C-alpha positions in Angstrom: 11.7 -0.2 14.1 13.2 0.3 17.6 12.5 3.0 19.9 14.2 4.6 23.0 12.7 6.4 25.6 15.6 7.8 26.7 16.3 9.9 23.6 14.6 13.0 22.4 15.5 14.5 19.3 13.9 17.9 18.3 12.7 17.9 15.0 11.8 20.9 13.0 8.8 20.2 10.8 7.4 22.4 8.0 3.6 22.3 7.8 1.6 23.4 4.8 -1.9 24.5 5.8 -4.0 25.8 2.8 -2.0 28.5 1.3 0.1 29.6 4.4 3.1 28.0 5.9 4.4 27.8 9.6 7.1 25.9 11.4 6.6 23.9 14.6 8.8 21.8 16.6 8.2 18.1 16.7 9.2 15.9 19.2 10.9 12.2 18.1 10.0 10.3 21.2 11.3 6.8 20.4 9.8 4.3 22.8 11.0 1.2 24.5 13.3 -1.4 22.9 16.4 0.8 21.6 17.9 0.6 18.3 20.3 -2.3 18.6 24.1 -1.9 18.9 24.1 1.8 19.8 22.6 3.0 16.3 20.1 5.9 16.1 18.3 8.1 13.9 19.8 11.2 12.5 17.1 13.9 11.3 17.3 15.0 7.8 15.5 18.2 9.2 11.8 18.4 8.9 9.1 17.4 6.6 6.6 19.0 4.5 3.0 18.4 5.8 -0.1 18.9 4.0 -3.4 19.1 6.0 -6.2 18.9 4.1 -6.2 18.4 0.4 -8.3 18.7 -2.6 -11.8 18.1 -2.1 -13.9 16.9 -5.0 -17.1 15.1 -5.5 -19.1 13.6 -8.3 -17.8 11.8 -11.3 -19.5 8.9 -12.8 -18.0 5.2 -12.3 -16.5 3.7 -15.4 -17.6 0.4 -15.7 -16.0 -0.7 -19.3 -14.3 -3.6 -20.6 -14.9 -5.6 -17.5 -14.3 -9.3 -18.0 -15.6 -11.6 -15.4 -14.7 -14.9 -14.6 -11.2 -15.0 -15.8 -8.8 -13.8 -18.3 -9.7 -15.0 -22.1 -7.6 -17.8 -23.4 -5.8 -16.7 -26.7 -6.6 -19.0 -29.7 -4.3 -17.5 -32.4 -3.5 -14.5 -30.0 -1.0 -13.5 -27.6 -2.1 -13.6 -23.7 0.4 -12.2 -21.5 0.3 -11.5 -17.7 2.3 -8.8 -15.8 5.0 -10.6 -14.0 5.5 -13.4 -16.6 3.4 -15.9 -15.2 1.0 -17.6 -17.6 -2.8 -16.7 -17.0 -5.4 -19.4 -17.8 -8.6 -18.3 -16.6 -7.3 -15.9 -14.1 -5.9 -18.5 -12.0 -6.3 -18.1 -8.2 -4.4 -19.7 -5.5 -4.7 -20.2 -1.7 -8.0 -18.7 -1.6 -7.1 -15.4 -3.2 -8.9 -13.5 -5.8 -9.2 -14.7 -9.3 -7.3 -12.3 -12.0 -10.0 -10.7 -14.0 -7.8 -10.5 -17.0 -4.7 -8.9 -17.8 -4.5 -9.3 -21.5 -1.5 -8.1 -23.8 -2.7 -8.2 -27.4 -0.4 -7.2 -30.0 -1.2 -6.4 -33.6 -5.1 -7.1 -33.2 -4.7 -10.8 -32.0 -8.2 -12.7 -31.9 -9.1 -14.3 -28.7 -11.6 -17.1 -29.2 -12.9 -19.3 -26.3 -13.1 -18.5 -22.7 -11.5 -20.2 -19.8 -13.2 -20.4 -16.2 -11.6 -18.9 -13.4 -12.2 -21.3 -10.3 -10.9 -20.5 -6.5 -10.5 -17.7 -4.0 -12.7 -14.7 -4.4 -13.1 -15.1 -8.2 -16.1 -15.7 -10.2 -16.8 -19.5 -10.6 -17.3 -20.7 -14.0 -16.0 -17.7 -15.8 -17.3 -16.0 -18.9 -16.1 -17.0 -22.2 -15.1 -14.3 -24.6 -16.0 -15.1 -28.4 -14.9 -13.1 -31.2 -13.4 -10.3 -29.3 -10.5 -8.7 -31.0 -8.0 -6.2 -29.0 -6.1 -3.9 -31.2 -3.0 -2.2 -30.4 -3.4 -2.0 -26.8 -1.8 -3.5 -23.7 -3.6 -3.5 -20.5 -1.5 -4.4 -17.2 -3.4 -3.9 -14.2 -5.5 -1.2 -15.6 -3.5 0.9 -17.9 -4.6 0.4 -21.3 -3.0 2.2 -24.4 -4.6 2.8 -27.7 -6.9 -0.2 -27.9 -10.4 -1.4 -27.2 -11.5 -4.9 -26.1 -15.0 -6.2 -27.6 -16.9 -9.2 -26.9 -16.9 -11.5 -24.1 -18.3 -10.3 -21.0 -17.5 -6.8 -21.5 -20.3 -4.4 -20.1 -20.5 -0.7 -20.8 -17.4 -0.2 -23.4 -14.1 1.5 -22.9 -13.2 2.8 -19.3 -12.8 6.5 -19.4 -9.2 7.3 -19.9 -7.9 3.8 -21.0 -8.3 2.4 -17.7 -9.4 -1.0 -17.5 -11.9 -1.3 -14.9 -12.1 -4.6 -13.1 -8.4 -5.2 -12.6 -7.0 -4.4 -9.1 -3.2 -4.7 -8.0 -4.2 -7.7 -6.2 -5.4 -9.5 -9.3 -2.1 -8.7 -11.0 -0.2 -10.1 -8.0 -2.4 -13.0 -7.9 -2.0 -14.0 -11.7 2.0 -13.6 -10.9 1.8 -16.3 -8.4 2.5 -13.6 -5.7 -1.0 -13.6 -4.1 -2.1 -10.8 -1.5 -2.0 -11.8 1.8 -3.1 -8.5 3.1 -4.8 -5.9 1.1 -5.6 -2.1 2.7 -7.0 0.9 1.3 -9.2 3.9 2.3 -9.5 4.9 -1.5 -10.5 1.9 -3.6 -10.9 -1.8 -4.0 -7.6 -3.6 -4.8 -9.3 -6.8 -6.5 -11.5 -6.1 -9.6 -14.6 -8.2 -7.8 -14.0 -6.9 -4.1 -17.3 -5.1 -3.2 -17.9 -4.4 0.4 -16.1 -2.6 3.4 -13.0 -0.8 3.2 -12.6 1.0 6.7 -14.7 2.3 9.5 -15.3 5.7 11.3 -16.5 6.4 14.4 -18.4 9.5 15.4 -17.0 10.4 18.9 -19.9 12.4 20.1 -22.1 9.4 20.4 -19.7 6.6 19.6 -21.6 5.3 16.5 -19.7 3.6 13.9 -20.4 3.4 10.3 -18.4 1.2 7.8 -17.3 2.8 4.5 -17.8 0.6 1.4 -17.0 0.7 -2.0 -19.5 2.2 -4.4 -19.2 -0.6 -7.0 -17.4 -3.8 -7.2 -13.7 -3.0 -8.0 -14.5 0.5 -7.5 -13.8 3.7 -5.2 -14.8 4.3 -1.7 -18.1 6.1 -0.9 -16.4 9.2 0.5 -19.7 10.8 0.5 -21.1 8.5 3.1 -18.3 9.3 5.3 -18.9 13.1 4.8 -22.7 12.7 5.5 -22.0 10.6 8.6 -19.2 12.8 10.3 -20.8 16.0 9.4 -22.2 18.3 12.2 -19.0 19.0 13.9 -17.1 16.9 16.6 -14.4 14.5 15.7 -14.8 11.5 13.6 -12.1 8.8 14.0 -10.8 6.1 11.6 -11.0 2.8 13.9 -10.1 0.0 11.4 -9.1 -0.4 7.7 -10.4 -3.9 6.5 -8.4 -6.6 4.9 -9.7 -7.2 1.5 -7.6 -10.3 0.7 -9.9 -12.8 2.8 -7.6 -13.5 5.4 -9.1 -11.2 8.1 -5.8 -9.1 8.5 -7.7 -6.2 9.5 -5.7 -3.2 10.9 -7.2 -1.8 14.2 -5.8 1.3 15.9 -3.5 0.6 18.7 -5.4 1.7 21.9 -8.8 0.0 20.8 -10.6 -2.9 22.4 -9.4 -5.0 19.7 -5.6 -4.0 19.8 -4.9 -2.4 23.5 -2.3 0.2 23.5 -0.3 2.8 25.5 -2.4 5.3 27.2 -1.2 8.0 24.5 -2.1 5.7 21.6 -5.2 7.3 19.8 -7.1 6.6 16.5 -6.4 8.6 13.4 -8.7 11.8 12.6 -10.9 10.4 9.5 -11.7 13.8 8.2 -8.0 15.3 7.8 -7.7 14.9 4.3 -10.2 14.6 1.2 -9.1 14.4 -2.3 -10.4 12.8 -5.6 -9.4 10.0 -7.3 -10.8 9.7 -11.0 -13.4 12.4 -9.8 -14.8 10.5 -6.8 -14.4 12.2 -3.3 -12.2 9.8 -0.8 -10.5 10.1 2.5 -6.9 9.1 3.6 -5.7 7.4 6.6 -3.9 10.4 8.1 -1.2 9.4 10.6 0.1 11.7 13.2 2.0 11.1 16.2 0.5 8.6 18.8 -1.6 7.1 15.9 -0.6 3.6 14.6 -2.7 0.4 13.5 -1.6 -3.3 13.9 -2.7 -7.1 13.5 -1.1 -10.3 14.3 -1.2 -12.1 10.9 1.1 -14.8 11.9 -1.6 -17.5 11.6 -3.5 -15.7 8.8 -1.3 -15.9 5.9 1.7 -13.5 6.5 5.0 -14.7 5.4 7.2 -15.8 8.3 10.9 -16.5 8.9 12.9 -16.3 5.6 10.0 -16.8 3.5 10.0 -14.3 0.4 7.7 -11.3 0.8 7.0 -8.3 -1.4 4.7 -5.2 -0.4 3.7 -1.7 -1.9 1.9 1.3 -0.7 0.6 4.5 -2.1 1.6 7.5 0.4 1.8 11.3 0.3 4.9 13.2 -0.6 3.6 16.2 1.3 2.8 14.8 4.7 5.9 13.1 6.6 8.4 13.8 9.3 11.5 12.6 10.8 10.0 10.8 13.6 10.4 7.0 14.2 8.9 5.2 12.0 6.3 5.6 9.3 6.1 2.1 8.1 3.6 -0.6 6.4 4.5 -4.3 6.4 5.7 -7.3 8.4 6.8 -6.7 12.3 6.9 -8.2 15.5 3.9 -10.3 17.1 5.4 -9.1 20.6 5.4 -5.5 19.7 9.4 -5.7 21.0 12.5 -5.1 18.9 13.4 -8.6 18.6 16.4 -8.4 16.8 17.8 -8.2 13.1 15.4 -9.4 10.5 12.4 -9.5 12.7 10.9 -6.7 10.4 10.3 -6.3 6.7 8.6 -3.1 6.4 8.3 -0.2 3.7 9.5 3.1 5.6 8.6 6.5 4.3 10.0 9.9 5.7 13.0 12.1 6.0 14.8 9.9 9.0 18.5 9.2 8.0 19.6 6.4 10.1 23.1 7.0 12.1 25.7 5.7 10.2 24.2 6.0 6.7 24.7 8.5 4.1 21.5 9.8 2.6 21.0 11.8 -0.5 19.6 15.3 0.0 16.9 15.9 2.6 14.4 13.3 1.7 11.9 12.1 1.9 13.1 8.6 1.0 11.7 5.1 0.3 13.6 2.8 3.0 13.4 -0.5 4.6 12.8 -1.2 8.3 14.3 -4.3 9.1 14.7 -3.9 12.8 17.8 -2.2 14.6 17.9 0.2 11.6 16.3 1.9 8.7 18.2 0.6 5.4 18.3 2.9 2.2 20.4 0.3 0.5 24.0 1.0 -0.2 27.5 -0.8 0.0 29.5 -1.6 3.2 29.9 2.0 3.8 26.1 2.4 3.9 26.3 4.8 1.1 23.6 4.4 -1.7 23.7 7.4 -4.4 20.7 5.7 -6.2 18.3 6.3 -3.3 17.2 9.9 -3.8 14.2 11.8 -2.5 11.1 11.4 -4.2 9.3 14.5 -4.7 5.7 13.9 -5.8 2.4 14.9 -4.4 1.5 10.9 -4.5 4.2 8.3 -4.0 4.5 4.7 -4.9 6.8 3.1 -2.6 7.8 -0.8 -2.9 9.9 -3.2 -1.1 10.5 -6.8 -1.8 13.0 -9.3 0.1 13.9 -13.0 -0.8 14.5 -13.5 2.9 18.1 -14.9 2.3 20.0 -13.2 -0.2 18.5 -10.2 -2.0 16.1 -7.3 -1.4 14.9 -4.0 -3.5 13.6 -0.9 -3.0 11.5 0.9 -5.6 9.6 4.2 -5.7 7.8 6.7 -8.1 5.3 9.0 -8.7 1.8 7.6 -8.4 0.1 9.9 -10.9 2.4 9.2 -13.8 5.5 7.6 -15.0 7.5 4.6 -14.0 9.4 3.0 -11.0 12.9 4.1 -10.4 15.2 1.3 -8.8 16.6 2.8 -5.7 18.3 -0.4 -4.4 19.0 -4.0 -5.4 21.3 -6.1 -3.7 22.4 -8.2 -0.6 20.7 -8.2 2.5 22.7 -6.4 5.3 25.3 -8.1 7.5 23.4 -10.1 10.0 19.9 -10.0 8.4 20.2 -13.3 6.6 18.3 -15.3 6.9 15.3 -13.0 8.0 13.4 -13.8 11.1 9.9 -12.2 10.3 7.1 -12.9 12.9 3.9 -12.0 10.7 2.4 -9.0 12.3 1.4 -6.2 10.4 2.1 -2.7 11.1 0.8 0.5 9.6 2.0 3.8 10.8 4.8 3.1 13.3 7.7 0.8 14.0 7.3 -2.8 15.3 7.9 -2.0 18.9 5.5 0.9 19.4 2.2 1.4 21.4 2.0 -1.6 23.2 0.4 -1.5 26.8 2.9 0.3 29.0 5.0 1.2 26.1 5.9 4.3 24.0 4.3 6.5 21.6 4.5 6.7 17.6 6.4 9.7 16.6 6.1 9.6 13.2 3.6 11.1 10.5 2.7 9.9 7.0 -0.3 9.4 4.9 -1.6 5.9 4.0 -3.9 5.6 0.8 -3.4 2.0 -0.3 -1.3 -0.9 0.1 -0.6 -4.8 -0.1 1.7 -7.4 1.3 2.0 -10.6 -0.9 3.6 -14.0 -0.6 6.7 -14.6 -2.9 9.2 -12.3 -4.6 7.4 -10.2 -7.4 8.8 -9.8 -10.6 10.1 -6.6 -12.2 7.3 -6.8 -14.6 4.6 -7.3 -11.9 5.9 -4.4 -10.2 5.7 -2.4 -13.3 2.1 -3.5 -13.8 1.3 -2.4 -10.2 2.7 0.9 -10.9 0.4 1.4 -14.2 -2.5 0.2 -12.2 -1.8 2.8 -9.6 -1.3 5.5 -12.4 -4.5 4.3 -13.8 -6.6 5.0 -10.8 -6.2 8.5 -11.1 -5.0 10.0 -7.8 -5.7 13.6 -7.5 -7.9 13.7 -10.5 
């Protein structure tokens, strides 16, 4: 989103610290570039900011019902993949990760035989499931209801709470022919077989760094390793969030040696928020003003021009503001406001763009398409369906076919289903899209380059992915099921 150095808007932000409340003024400094056509932001008035969070530790990893090497081929049964795509052995395309099995069984259908998964990150050769019978349950990206799976390459029995361990959001996208081209999280693996680095922290007292990895393949971040490394006082910074897709789309903080930035650009403090996911202590990427992460992914798989694209992120419903612009998605490689359609990113916050009618006081799931934040709506820029989402953890989704249609969805990341916030034609002047393929996390597309301005937004990032293609509604629903099954805040 474009920034303007010459405009300054005072935004009142409510900050909740522990059990007390205080009000402070936040300056919305919008950096170089401008908002195009004279449009600009209108503050919806403050945001609720949570500093800290629920700290938990302990909890055992559930490694149950994991099928490695591909989805079982059904013989006499029903095999379905979220998103409507056929799954034969957890098909992998383009070097992505093979799906570990998203099997819908109805009426106790038996699965005999097995199909091998080949390509990408998935297991070569696959494991055959023989004699396994699934009864009464549907597993869609990790949310299983009422059934257990036996036989095949299943280890350890059923996962706690019905969650199918071994299937991540990017497995779901892969099986639906919309593979992840970038996958980021400080919380967990987004592929069932991913094992390795999630992000890096740096102890500022001695500039020593430590990569924080998953506890197990497909598991959660080793939050205790970060706690130990950062113990002893002094600032601990989060320098990079690694890409799990295999495309190398790691996002570094602007101001680093990897991504030089403006003189005020800084990394996030790594210890701002600790919380639990399914009993595991983890940390967030806690974005304050002057913090943003970036990567030029134009040559490493990111959709370009009018190619279709989808994305999601899990964010905080308690930490946001009306500064421009807390984004995650596709942005300019130039870090300049290069015109309508040069961005395609999810936006979260309570900034209502000038000329739009927004419902309530926010926060909202919107799209930053450059030269404006778009909440959907008709020619009068009014969308009664895009209502604020009031939840502790929020799922936000955007998908855009690049020429005719785009959609916004949102929901509670702890329970329930997604709400359709907008489905309709691209705004005038935005078709076809002109995406450039950079990745921004935490700010607008023209922020923070050397000699440039500063990020004015605040928000929290837990996980997210960008995919090639236009995901189906069934795929979106399976992603939400998987997020809920992960157990945020539990």
